[in-house]
N, C-alpha and C positions, 0 to 999 in steps of 0.2 A: 438478393442473396438468400439462399435457403437457410433453414434453421441450423443445420449441422455446420455449415460454413460460419454462420454467425457465432455459434458456440465455440468453434475452434479459434476464430479470430479473437474472441473475448478472452479465452483461456490464454492465448499468447500475450494479450495486452496485460492481463492480470499478473502473469508470470514476470513480465517486464517491470511492473510496479513493485512486485515483491523483490526483485533484484535491486531496484533503486533504494528500497527501504533497507535492505541488508547493507548496501554500500554506505548509507548514512549511519547505520548502527556501528559499522566498523570504524568510521571516522569518529563517532562519539566515544568509542572505547579507547581511542588514542588521546583523548583530551586529558588535561591535568585534572586531578581530583576536584579542585575548587570549581572548575568549569562544568564538570559532570553534574554537580548539584543544581546548577542553573537549568539544565535540560532534562532533569529526571522525569518530569511530567511527559515530555515528548517521547522518552524511551518507552514508558509504559504504553502510550498511545500507539507507538510503532509495533510493539509486540501484539497488541490487540488487533491491529490492522492486518498483520501477517496471518494471524489465526483466521480472521474473517476472509481473507483472500484464499487461504488454503481450503476453507469450507466451500467457498464459491467455486473454486477450480474443481474440487471433487464433485460437486453437484453438476457442474457443466459436463464433466467427463462421464458421469454415471447416468444422468437423466436427460440432459439437453431438452428441456421442455419445449413443446411445439408452440405454446403461447408464452412468449417471454415478456410481453408488455407489462405485466404487473411488477416483475422484477427489474425491468429496465430503469425505471425511475429511481428505485432504491439503489441500484448499482451506480447510476450516474451520480447520485448524491454522495455515495461512498468514494467514488473516484475523485470527486471534487474535494472531499475531506482529506483523502490521501495526499492529493496534490498540495493542499494548504499545509498539512502537517509536515510534509517533506520540505516545502519551501521554508517554513518556520525553522525547522531543524538546520537546514543548510545555512540560513541567515545566522542562527546562533553559533554554529560551528565556525563560520567565516569570521564572526565578531571575536570569537575566542582565539582564533589563530591570527587575527588581524593585527 
């Protein structure tokens, strides 16, 4: 896979994660006030993640570095973090609605 295809695919993947985060945030907004307090830390984490994703997408679109290997490990770590936070939030939302 060439670098441009890699950057394009990664942009698509990050955009997908951003959409998942927004879906979770919409569900959080619908929670009763008492339950919102339980997940406030997650909400802040999600806002930070969206900013990080936006920055990364912008960089991918503007620069698409030819040597991505230094960033790849960092990005994989962030994607794992995003996945874990999204899972935690989903679990908290499910428990609140359960």
